[in-house]
Structure formats: C-alpha cells, structure tokens
PDB file of N, CA, C and O in Angstrom:
ATOM      1  N   MET A   1      86.804 136.260 -29.338  1.00  0.00           N
ATOM      2  CA  MET A   1      85.778 135.263 -29.392  1.00  0.00           C
ATOM      3  C   MET A   1      85.777 134.007 -28.532  1.00  0.00           C
ATOM      4  O   MET A   1      86.443 133.053 -28.934  1.00  0.00           O
ATOM      5  N   ASN A   2      84.879 133.872 -27.020  1.00  0.00           N
ATOM      6  CA  ASN A   2      85.001 133.029 -26.272  1.00  0.00           C
ATOM      7  C   ASN A   2      83.924 132.272 -26.562  1.00  0.00           C
ATOM      8  O   ASN A   2      82.906 132.950 -26.417  1.00  0.00           O
ATOM      9  N   ILE A   3      83.676 131.084 -26.935  1.00  0.00           N
ATOM     10  CA  ILE A   3      82.454 130.132 -26.785  1.00  0.00           C
ATOM     11  C   ILE A   3      82.821 129.046 -25.274  1.00  0.00           C
ATOM     12  O   ILE A   3      83.830 128.552 -24.772  1.00  0.00           O
ATOM     13  N   GLN A   4      81.145 129.068 -24.941  1.00  0.00           N
ATOM     14  CA  GLN A   4      81.520 127.788 -23.821  1.00  0.00           C
ATOM     15  C   GLN A   4      80.878 126.560 -24.382  1.00  0.00           C
ATOM     16  O   GLN A   4      79.886 126.779 -25.077  1.00  0.00           O
ATOM     17  N   LEU A   5      81.145 125.631 -24.264  1.00  0.00           N
ATOM     18  CA  LEU A   5      80.515 124.238 -24.537  1.00  0.00           C
ATOM     19  C   LEU A   5      79.921 123.840 -23.527  1.00  0.00           C
ATOM     20  O   LEU A   5      80.343 124.067 -22.394  1.00  0.00           O
ATOM     21  N   ASP A   6      78.998 123.275 -23.742  1.00  0.00           N
ATOM     22  CA  ASP A   6      78.284 122.428 -22.540  1.00  0.00           C
ATOM     23  C   ASP A   6      78.881 121.491 -21.836  1.00  0.00           C
ATOM     24  O   ASP A   6      80.074 121.627 -22.110  1.00  0.00           O
ATOM     25  N   GLU A   7      78.762 120.591 -21.069  1.00  0.00           N
ATOM     26  CA  GLU A   7      79.599 119.433 -20.327  1.00  0.00           C
ATOM     27  C   GLU A   7      79.905 118.399 -20.602  1.00  0.00           C
ATOM     28  O   GLU A   7      80.910 117.779 -20.254  1.00  0.00           O
ATOM     29  N   GLU A   8      78.367 117.839 -21.816  1.00  0.00           N
ATOM     30  CA  GLU A   8      78.136 116.905 -22.322  1.00  0.00           C
ATOM     31  C   GLU A   8      79.189 116.894 -23.478  1.00  0.00           C
ATOM     32  O   GLU A   8      79.848 115.905 -23.800  1.00  0.00           O
ATOM     33  N   THR A   9      79.276 118.476 -24.222  1.00  0.00           N
ATOM     34  CA  THR A   9      79.815 118.486 -25.647  1.00  0.00           C
ATOM     35  C   THR A   9      81.165 118.316 -24.881  1.00  0.00           C
ATOM     36  O   THR A   9      81.732 117.254 -25.140  1.00  0.00           O
ATOM     37  N   ASN A  10      81.674 118.970 -24.170  1.00  0.00           N
ATOM     38  CA  ASN A  10      82.950 119.134 -23.978  1.00  0.00           C
ATOM     39  C   ASN A  10      83.392 117.658 -23.662  1.00  0.00           C
ATOM     40  O   ASN A  10      84.529 117.395 -24.054  1.00  0.00           O
ATOM     41  N   ASN A  11      82.612 116.493 -22.935  1.00  0.00           N
ATOM     42  CA  ASN A  11      83.255 115.123 -22.624  1.00  0.00           C
ATOM     43  C   ASN A  11      83.388 114.326 -24.128  1.00  0.00           C
ATOM     44  O   ASN A  11      84.281 113.499 -24.308  1.00  0.00           O
ATOM     45  N   LYS A  12      82.449 114.653 -25.128  1.00  0.00           N
ATOM     46  CA  LYS A  12      81.954 113.887 -25.975  1.00  0.00           C
ATOM     47  C   LYS A  12      83.221 114.198 -26.772  1.00  0.00           C
ATOM     48  O   LYS A  12      83.630 113.266 -27.466  1.00  0.00           O
ATOM     49  N   ILE A  13      83.987 115.456 -26.802  1.00  0.00           N
ATOM     50  CA  ILE A  13      85.060 115.886 -27.730  1.00  0.00           C
ATOM     51  C   ILE A  13      86.352 115.229 -27.444  1.00  0.00           C
ATOM     52  O   ILE A  13      87.232 114.867 -28.225  1.00  0.00           O
ATOM     53  N   SER A  14      86.255 115.127 -25.716  1.00  0.00           N
ATOM     54  CA  SER A  14      87.619 114.641 -25.010  1.00  0.00           C
ATOM     55  C   SER A  14      87.480 113.186 -25.648  1.00  0.00           C
ATOM     56  O   SER A  14      88.346 112.915 -26.480  1.00  0.00           O
ATOM     57  N   PHE A  15      86.540 112.225 -25.389  1.00  0.00           N
ATOM     58  CA  PHE A  15      86.796 111.094 -25.795  1.00  0.00           C
ATOM     59  C   PHE A  15      87.319 110.607 -27.058  1.00  0.00           C
ATOM     60  O   PHE A  15      88.293 109.894 -27.300  1.00  0.00           O
ATOM     61  N   VAL A  16      86.394 111.191 -27.863  1.00  0.00           N
ATOM     62  CA  VAL A  16      86.811 111.134 -29.233  1.00  0.00           C
ATOM     63  C   VAL A  16      87.683 111.571 -29.482  1.00  0.00           C
ATOM     64  O   VAL A  16      88.114 110.919 -30.432  1.00  0.00           O
ATOM     65  N   THR A  17      88.609 112.649 -29.161  1.00  0.00           N
ATOM     66  CA  THR A  17      90.029 112.759 -29.192  1.00  0.00           C
ATOM     67  C   THR A  17      91.081 111.836 -28.706  1.00  0.00           C
ATOM     68  O   THR A  17      92.156 111.508 -29.208  1.00  0.00           O
ATOM     69  N   PHE A  18      90.352 111.416 -27.328  1.00  0.00           N
ATOM     70  CA  PHE A  18      91.301 110.155 -26.833  1.00  0.00           C
ATOM     71  C   PHE A  18      91.247 109.262 -27.651  1.00  0.00           C
ATOM     72  O   PHE A  18      92.379 108.858 -27.918  1.00  0.00           O
ATOM     73  N   ILE A  19      90.132 108.532 -28.412  1.00  0.00           N
ATOM     74  CA  ILE A  19      90.027 107.221 -28.944  1.00  0.00           C
ATOM     75  C   ILE A  19      90.745 107.656 -30.120  1.00  0.00           C
ATOM     76  O   ILE A  19      91.848 107.109 -30.115  1.00  0.00           O
ATOM     77  N   ILE A  20      90.637 108.190 -30.836  1.00  0.00           N
ATOM     78  CA  ILE A  20      91.511 108.611 -32.112  1.00  0.00           C
ATOM     79  C   ILE A  20      92.723 108.133 -31.933  1.00  0.00           C
ATOM     80  O   ILE A  20      93.195 107.142 -32.492  1.00  0.00           O
ATOM     81  N   GLU A  21      93.498 109.164 -30.776  1.00  0.00           N
ATOM     82  CA  GLU A  21      94.733 109.076 -30.323  1.00  0.00           C
ATOM     83  C   GLU A  21      95.225 107.298 -29.591  1.00  0.00           C
ATOM     84  O   GLU A  21      96.372 106.853 -29.610  1.00  0.00           O
ATOM     85  N   LYS A  22      94.186 106.687 -29.102  1.00  0.00           N
ATOM     86  CA  LYS A  22      94.315 105.312 -28.961  1.00  0.00           C
ATOM     87  C   LYS A  22      94.446 104.273 -29.897  1.00  0.00           C
ATOM     88  O   LYS A  22      95.138 103.270 -29.717  1.00  0.00           O
ATOM     89  N   PHE A  23      93.599 104.583 -31.165  1.00  0.00           N
ATOM     90  CA  PHE A  23      92.974 104.269 -32.668  1.00  0.00           C
ATOM     91  C   PHE A  23      94.899 104.091 -33.235  1.00  0.00           C
ATOM     92  O   PHE A  23      95.635 103.128 -33.455  1.00  0.00           O
ATOM     93  N   ALA A  24      95.043 105.431 -33.274  1.00  0.00           N
ATOM     94  CA  ALA A  24      96.329 105.607 -34.340  1.00  0.00           C
ATOM     95  C   ALA A  24      97.646 104.628 -33.302  1.00  0.00           C
ATOM     96  O   ALA A  24      98.332 103.777 -33.869  1.00  0.00           O
ATOM     97  N   SER A  25      97.772 104.842 -32.207  1.00  0.00           N
ATOM     98  CA  SER A  25      98.872 104.124 -31.535  1.00  0.00           C
ATOM     99  C   SER A  25      98.262 102.458 -31.796  1.00  0.00           C
ATOM    100  O   SER A  25      99.141 101.627 -32.023  1.00  0.00           O
ATOM    101  N   ALA A  26      97.279 102.120 -31.778  1.00  0.00           N
ATOM    102  CA  ALA A  26      97.105 100.649 -31.870  1.00  0.00           C
ATOM    103  C   ALA A  26      97.362 100.308 -33.508  1.00  0.00           C
ATOM    104  O   ALA A  26      97.928  99.264 -33.834  1.00  0.00           O
ATOM    105  N   TYR A  27      96.981 101.101 -34.312  1.00  0.00           N
ATOM    106  CA  TYR A  27      97.712 100.753 -35.540  1.00  0.00           C
ATOM    107  C   TYR A  27      98.595 101.435 -36.611  1.00  0.00           C
ATOM    108  O   TYR A  27      98.506 101.521 -37.836  1.00  0.00           O
ATOM    109  N   LYS A  28      99.570 101.934 -35.605  1.00  0.00           N
ATOM    110  CA  LYS A  28     100.667 102.147 -36.174  1.00  0.00           C
ATOM    111  C   LYS A  28     100.469 103.349 -37.071  1.00  0.00           C
ATOM    112  O   LYS A  28     101.195 103.511 -38.052  1.00  0.00           O
ATOM    113  N   MET A  29      99.319 104.358 -36.700  1.00  0.00           N
ATOM    114  CA  MET A  29      99.238 105.835 -37.649  1.00  0.00           C
ATOM    115  C   MET A  29      99.465 106.583 -36.963  1.00  0.00           C
ATOM    116  O   MET A  29      99.473 106.431 -35.742  1.00  0.00           O
ATOM    117  N   ASN A  30      99.787 107.914 -37.744  1.00  0.00           N
ATOM    118  CA  ASN A  30      99.844 109.408 -37.039  1.00  0.00           C
ATOM    119  C   ASN A  30      98.332 109.263 -36.834  1.00  0.00           C
ATOM    120  O   ASN A  30      97.503 108.551 -37.399  1.00  0.00           O
ATOM    121  N   ARG A  31      98.219 110.336 -35.658  1.00  0.00           N
ATOM    122  CA  ARG A  31      96.786 110.793 -35.402  1.00  0.00           C
ATOM    123  C   ARG A  31      95.997 111.415 -36.445  1.00  0.00           C
ATOM    124  O   ARG A  31      94.819 111.273 -36.116  1.00  0.00           O
ATOM    125  N   GLN A  32      96.083 112.060 -37.590  1.00  0.00           N
ATOM    126  CA  GLN A  32      96.058 112.514 -38.752  1.00  0.00           C
ATOM    127  C   GLN A  32      95.350 111.862 -39.712  1.00  0.00           C
ATOM    128  O   GLN A  32      94.302 112.095 -40.314  1.00  0.00           O
ATOM    129  N   ALA A  33      96.587 110.533 -39.724  1.00  0.00           N
ATOM    130  CA  ALA A  33      95.862 109.536 -41.000  1.00  0.00           C
ATOM    131  C   ALA A  33      94.789 108.320 -40.053  1.00  0.00           C
ATOM    132  O   ALA A  33      94.115 107.434 -40.578  1.00  0.00           O
ATOM    133  N   ALA A  34      94.877 108.564 -38.805  1.00  0.00           N
ATOM    134  CA  ALA A  34      93.607 107.673 -37.951  1.00  0.00           C
ATOM    135  C   ALA A  34      92.557 108.424 -38.042  1.00  0.00           C
ATOM    136  O   ALA A  34      91.505 107.790 -37.975  1.00  0.00           O
ATOM    137  N   TYR A  35      92.429 109.870 -38.208  1.00  0.00           N
ATOM    138  CA  TYR A  35      91.480 110.765 -38.202  1.00  0.00           C
ATOM    139  C   TYR A  35      90.348 110.284 -39.651  1.00  0.00           C
ATOM    140  O   TYR A  35      89.148 110.065 -39.815  1.00  0.00           O
ATOM    141  N   PHE A  36      91.617 110.304 -40.487  1.00  0.00           N
ATOM    142  CA  PHE A  36      91.146 110.343 -41.962  1.00  0.00           C
ATOM    143  C   PHE A  36      90.178 108.933 -42.506  1.00  0.00           C
ATOM    144  O   PHE A  36      89.208 108.848 -43.258  1.00  0.00           O
ATOM    145  N   TYR A  37      90.860 108.059 -41.832  1.00  0.00           N
ATOM    146  CA  TYR A  37      90.623 106.853 -41.681  1.00  0.00           C
ATOM    147  C   TYR A  37      89.477 106.563 -41.259  1.00  0.00           C
ATOM    148  O   TYR A  37      88.552 106.272 -42.017  1.00  0.00           O
ATOM    149  N   LEU A  38      89.384 106.603 -39.992  1.00  0.00           N
ATOM    150  CA  LEU A  38      88.012 106.430 -39.537  1.00  0.00           C
ATOM    151  C   LEU A  38      87.174 107.369 -40.133  1.00  0.00           C
ATOM    152  O   LEU A  38      86.204 106.748 -40.568  1.00  0.00           O
ATOM    153  N   LYS A  39      87.051 108.761 -40.408  1.00  0.00           N
ATOM    154  CA  LYS A  39      86.306 109.298 -41.281  1.00  0.00           C
ATOM    155  C   LYS A  39      85.813 108.802 -42.323  1.00  0.00           C
ATOM    156  O   LYS A  39      84.612 108.666 -42.556  1.00  0.00           O
ATOM    157  N   LYS A  40      86.867 108.455 -43.124  1.00  0.00           N
ATOM    158  CA  LYS A  40      86.453 107.671 -44.827  1.00  0.00           C
ATOM    159  C   LYS A  40      85.603 106.160 -44.384  1.00  0.00           C
ATOM    160  O   LYS A  40      84.706 105.745 -45.118  1.00  0.00           O
ATOM    161  N   TYR A  41      85.865 105.667 -43.546  1.00  0.00           N
ATOM    162  CA  TYR A  41      84.981 104.399 -43.454  1.00  0.00           C
ATOM    163  C   TYR A  41      84.033 104.213 -42.341  1.00  0.00           C
ATOM    164  O   TYR A  41      83.563 103.130 -41.991  1.00  0.00           O
ATOM    165  N   GLY A  42      83.821 105.231 -41.878  1.00  0.00           N
ATOM    166  CA  GLY A  42      82.423 105.578 -40.921  1.00  0.00           C
ATOM    167  C   GLY A  42      82.800 105.597 -39.171  1.00  0.00           C
ATOM    168  O   GLY A  42      82.033 105.984 -38.289  1.00  0.00           O
ATOM    169  N   GLY A  43      84.088 105.106 -39.000  1.00  0.00           N
ATOM    170  CA  GLY A  43      84.520 105.028 -37.713  1.00  0.00           C
ATOM    171  C   GLY A  43      84.196 106.441 -36.673  1.00  0.00           C
ATOM    172  O   GLY A  43      84.194 106.290 -35.452  1.00  0.00           O
ATOM    173  N   ILE A  44      83.934 107.779 -37.292  1.00  0.00           N
ATOM    174  CA  ILE A  44      83.859 108.735 -36.843  1.00  0.00           C
ATOM    175  C   ILE A  44      82.548 108.854 -36.306  1.00  0.00           C
ATOM    176  O   ILE A  44      82.298 108.930 -35.103  1.00  0.00           O
ATOM    177  N   ASP A  45      81.349 108.873 -37.646  1.00  0.00           N
ATOM    178  CA  ASP A  45      79.989 108.770 -37.360  1.00  0.00           C
ATOM    179  C   ASP A  45      79.922 108.005 -36.381  1.00  0.00           C
ATOM    180  O   ASP A  45      79.083 108.393 -35.569  1.00  0.00           O
ATOM    181  N   TYR A  46      80.591 106.813 -36.013  1.00  0.00           N
ATOM    182  CA  TYR A  46      79.964 105.753 -35.208  1.00  0.00           C
ATOM    183  C   TYR A  46      80.239 106.045 -33.596  1.00  0.00           C
ATOM    184  O   TYR A  46      79.612 105.762 -32.575  1.00  0.00           O
ATOM    185  N   LEU A  47      81.678 106.863 -33.905  1.00  0.00           N
ATOM    186  CA  LEU A  47      82.186 107.515 -32.552  1.00  0.00           C
ATOM    187  C   LEU A  47      81.269 108.438 -31.783  1.00  0.00           C
ATOM    188  O   LEU A  47      81.094 108.383 -30.565  1.00  0.00           O
ATOM    189  N   PHE A  48      80.751 109.215 -32.541  1.00  0.00           N
ATOM    190  CA  PHE A  48      80.244 110.453 -32.198  1.00  0.00           C
ATOM    191  C   PHE A  48      78.267 109.971 -31.830  1.00  0.00           C
ATOM    192  O   PHE A  48      77.439 110.508 -31.095  1.00  0.00           O
ATOM    193  N   LYS A  49      78.185 108.835 -32.692  1.00  0.00           N
ATOM    194  CA  LYS A  49      76.506 108.304 -32.341  1.00  0.00           C
ATOM    195  C   LYS A  49      76.747 107.372 -31.078  1.00  0.00           C
ATOM    196  O   LYS A  49      75.761 107.083 -30.400  1.00  0.00           O
ATOM    197  N   HIS A  50      78.053 106.862 -30.702  1.00  0.00           N
ATOM    198  CA  HIS A  50      77.633 105.774 -29.474  1.00  0.00           C
ATOM    199  C   HIS A  50      78.701 105.997 -28.311  1.00  0.00           C
ATOM    200  O   HIS A  50      79.013 105.242 -27.390  1.00  0.00           O
ATOM    201  N   TRP A  51      79.196 107.353 -28.664  1.00  0.00           N
ATOM    202  CA  TRP A  51      80.163 107.634 -27.767  1.00  0.00           C
ATOM    203  C   TRP A  51      80.119 107.490 -26.255  1.00  0.00           C
ATOM    204  O   TRP A  51      81.071 107.141 -25.557  1.00  0.00           O
ATOM    205  N   TRP A  52      78.660 107.862 -25.755  1.00  0.00           N
ATOM    206  CA  TRP A  52      78.333 107.508 -24.498  1.00  0.00           C
ATOM    207  C   TRP A  52      78.428 106.040 -23.873  1.00  0.00           C
ATOM    208  O   TRP A  52      78.803 105.738 -22.740  1.00  0.00           O
ATOM    209  N   ALA A  53      77.974 105.175 -24.944  1.00  0.00           N
ATOM    210  CA  ALA A  53      78.464 103.600 -24.459  1.00  0.00           C
ATOM    211  C   ALA A  53      79.704 103.251 -24.344  1.00  0.00           C
ATOM    212  O   ALA A  53      80.100 102.491 -23.460  1.00  0.00           O
ATOM    213  N   LEU A  54      80.817 104.040 -25.682  1.00  0.00           N
ATOM    214  CA  LEU A  54      81.893 103.566 -25.683  1.00  0.00           C
ATOM    215  C   LEU A  54      82.854 103.801 -24.586  1.00  0.00           C
ATOM    216  O   LEU A  54      83.828 103.158 -24.194  1.00  0.00           O
ATOM    217  N   HIS A  55      82.176 105.162 -24.112  1.00  0.00           N
ATOM    218  CA  HIS A  55      83.495 105.759 -22.826  1.00  0.00           C
ATOM    219  C   HIS A  55      83.707 104.922 -21.770  1.00  0.00           C
ATOM    220  O   HIS A  55      84.814 104.694 -21.282  1.00  0.00           O
ATOM    221  N   THR A  56      82.200 104.249 -21.241  1.00  0.00           N
ATOM    222  CA  THR A  56      82.050 103.362 -20.392  1.00  0.00           C
ATOM    223  C   THR A  56      82.391 102.362 -20.420  1.00  0.00           C
ATOM    224  O   THR A  56      81.914 101.709 -19.491  1.00  0.00           O
ATOM    225  N   ASP A  57      83.191 101.680 -21.208  1.00  0.00           N
ATOM    226  CA  ASP A  57      84.233 100.730 -21.565  1.00  0.00           C
ATOM    227  C   ASP A  57      85.898 100.569 -21.477  1.00  0.00           C
ATOM    228  O   ASP A  57      86.520 101.629 -21.410  1.00  0.00           O
ATOM    229  N   ASN A  58      86.552  99.508 -21.472  1.00  0.00           N
ATOM    230  CA  ASN A  58      87.796  99.636 -21.923  1.00  0.00           C
ATOM    231  C   ASN A  58      88.461 100.375 -22.856  1.00  0.00           C
ATOM    232  O   ASN A  58      87.631 100.050 -23.705  1.00  0.00           O
ATOM    233  N   PRO A  59      89.140 101.013 -23.414  1.00  0.00           N
ATOM    234  CA  PRO A  59      89.591 101.615 -24.641  1.00  0.00           C
ATOM    235  C   PRO A  59      90.143 100.772 -25.638  1.00  0.00           C
ATOM    236  O   PRO A  59      90.501 101.148 -26.754  1.00  0.00           O
ATOM    237  N   PHE A  60      90.215  99.267 -25.058  1.00  0.00           N
ATOM    238  CA  PHE A  60      90.702  98.576 -26.022  1.00  0.00           C
ATOM    239  C   PHE A  60      89.451  98.354 -26.890  1.00  0.00           C
ATOM    240  O   PHE A  60      89.376  98.563 -28.101  1.00  0.00           O
ATOM    241  N   TRP A  61      88.369  97.845 -25.983  1.00  0.00           N
ATOM    242  CA  TRP A  61      86.802  97.358 -26.761  1.00  0.00           C
ATOM    243  C   TRP A  61      86.906  98.492 -27.690  1.00  0.00           C
ATOM    244  O   TRP A  61      87.206  98.187 -28.845  1.00  0.00           O
ATOM    245  N   ALA A  62      86.693  99.928 -27.390  1.00  0.00           N
ATOM    246  CA  ALA A  62      86.808 100.810 -28.456  1.00  0.00           C
ATOM    247  C   ALA A  62      87.030 100.947 -29.213  1.00  0.00           C
ATOM    248  O   ALA A  62      86.194 101.307 -30.042  1.00  0.00           O
ATOM    249  N   VAL A  63      88.294 100.773 -29.521  1.00  0.00           N
ATOM    250  CA  VAL A  63      89.448 100.385 -30.653  1.00  0.00           C
ATOM    251  C   VAL A  63      89.246  99.350 -31.433  1.00  0.00           C
ATOM    252  O   VAL A  63      89.207  99.484 -32.656  1.00  0.00           O
ATOM    253  N   ARG A  64      89.094  98.208 -30.843  1.00  0.00           N
ATOM    254  CA  ARG A  64      88.435  97.007 -31.482  1.00  0.00           C
ATOM    255  C   ARG A  64      87.044  97.241 -32.475  1.00  0.00           C
ATOM    256  O   ARG A  64      87.003  96.806 -33.625  1.00  0.00           O
ATOM    257  N   ASP A  65      85.956  97.972 -31.860  1.00  0.00           N
ATOM    258  CA  ASP A  65      84.442  98.221 -32.547  1.00  0.00           C
ATOM    259  C   ASP A  65      85.365  99.051 -33.425  1.00  0.00           C
ATOM    260  O   ASP A  65      85.788  98.453 -34.415  1.00  0.00           O
ATOM    261  N   LEU A  66      85.808 100.449 -33.243  1.00  0.00           N
ATOM    262  CA  LEU A  66      86.029 100.802 -34.762  1.00  0.00           C
ATOM    263  C   LEU A  66      86.733 100.310 -35.680  1.00  0.00           C
ATOM    264  O   LEU A  66      86.612 100.730 -36.831  1.00  0.00           O
ATOM    265  N   TYR A  67      87.261  99.716 -35.488  1.00  0.00           N
ATOM    266  CA  TYR A  67      88.139  98.653 -36.254  1.00  0.00           C
ATOM    267  C   TYR A  67      87.050  97.914 -36.980  1.00  0.00           C
ATOM    268  O   TYR A  67      86.794  97.963 -38.183  1.00  0.00           O
ATOM    269  N   GLU A  68      86.419  97.183 -35.985  1.00  0.00           N
ATOM    270  CA  GLU A  68      85.145  96.370 -37.016  1.00  0.00           C
ATOM    271  C   GLU A  68      84.391  97.310 -37.700  1.00  0.00           C
ATOM    272  O   GLU A  68      84.335  97.066 -38.905  1.00  0.00           O
ATOM    273  N   VAL A  69      83.738  98.392 -37.313  1.00  0.00           N
ATOM    274  CA  VAL A  69      82.851  99.185 -37.996  1.00  0.00           C
ATOM    275  C   VAL A  69      83.884  99.836 -39.391  1.00  0.00           C
ATOM    276  O   VAL A  69      83.332 100.141 -40.448  1.00  0.00           O
ATOM    277  N   CYS A  70      84.861  99.931 -39.273  1.00  0.00           N
ATOM    278  CA  CYS A  70      85.441 100.752 -40.528  1.00  0.00           C
ATOM    279  C   CYS A  70      85.757  99.323 -41.878  1.00  0.00           C
ATOM    280  O   CYS A  70      85.565  99.413 -43.091  1.00  0.00           O
ATOM    281  N   TYR A  71      86.325  98.010 -41.018  1.00  0.00           N
ATOM    282  CA  TYR A  71      86.490  96.877 -42.038  1.00  0.00           C
ATOM    283  C   TYR A  71      85.126  97.044 -42.295  1.00  0.00           C
ATOM    284  O   TYR A  71      85.005  97.802 -43.257  1.00  0.00           O
ATOM    285  N   GLN A  72      84.088  96.686 -41.878  1.00  0.00           N
ATOM    286  CA  GLN A  72      82.470  96.410 -42.221  1.00  0.00           C
ATOM    287  C   GLN A  72      82.156  97.131 -43.858  1.00  0.00           C
ATOM    288  O   GLN A  72      81.692  96.771 -44.940  1.00  0.00           O
ATOM    289  N   ASN A  73      82.773  98.430 -43.193  1.00  0.00           N
ATOM    290  CA  ASN A  73      82.473  99.685 -44.196  1.00  0.00           C
ATOM    291  C   ASN A  73      83.800  99.532 -45.463  1.00  0.00           C
ATOM    292  O   ASN A  73      83.337 100.174 -46.406  1.00  0.00           O
ATOM    293  N   GLY A  74      84.848  99.124 -45.789  1.00  0.00           N
ATOM    294  CA  GLY A  74      85.543  98.787 -46.599  1.00  0.00           C
ATOM    295  C   GLY A  74      87.066  98.930 -46.171  1.00  0.00           C
ATOM    296  O   GLY A  74      88.055  99.182 -46.859  1.00  0.00           O
ATOM    297  N   GLY A  75      86.971  98.758 -45.201  1.00  0.00           N
ATOM    298  CA  GLY A  75      88.471  99.169 -44.399  1.00  0.00           C
ATOM    299  C   GLY A  75      89.465  97.993 -44.703  1.00  0.00           C
ATOM    300  O   GLY A  75      89.096  96.860 -45.013  1.00  0.00           O
ATOM    301  N   GLN A  76      90.760  98.394 -44.579  1.00  0.00           N
ATOM    302  CA  GLN A  76      91.560  97.543 -44.472  1.00  0.00           C
ATOM    303  C   GLN A  76      91.284  96.299 -43.416  1.00  0.00           C
ATOM    304  O   GLN A  76      90.723  96.510 -42.341  1.00  0.00           O
ATOM    305  N   LYS A  77      91.730  94.986 -43.818  1.00  0.00           N
ATOM    306  CA  LYS A  77      92.260  94.180 -42.711  1.00  0.00           C
ATOM    307  C   LYS A  77      93.263  94.402 -42.157  1.00  0.00           C
ATOM    308  O   LYS A  77      93.634  93.673 -41.237  1.00  0.00           O
TER     309      LYS A  77
END
C-alpha cells in the first residue's frame, strides 16, 4: 500500500518531527519522552495548529513557544 501525501501535509509532518527533535535536545530528553511531554501538555496540538507560522521563525523561538504552552498547561518549569 503506497499512500501519497500532499505537499502541505508532508511539510507539516517534516516540521513537527524536526521541532520535536529540537525540543528534546534543548531540554535533554529523548525524542519519545519529548513527544509524550508535548502531547500531555498541549504542545503537539499547538504545533499542528500553528506550524505554518512557527516554521518561518528561528527554531529556538518555536521551541521556546512550545515550552510556554506546555508550562501554561501544567508542564514543569
């Protein structure tokens, strides 16, 4: 089974994967732990909702925004 994704979906998935890796690195987590943390505290939803704006900025600021979103939703400081 070979499924073709449209360009926007492919770009979105690529960006989200990239930022999860950056988030994991910034906060000394493995990728799986970073994903589950972001999922638990609303970061993944935020990423998918705002990926288009976030991908135009420096990854540092996208990671910082994710930290703030998660913190506001009960994540650790």
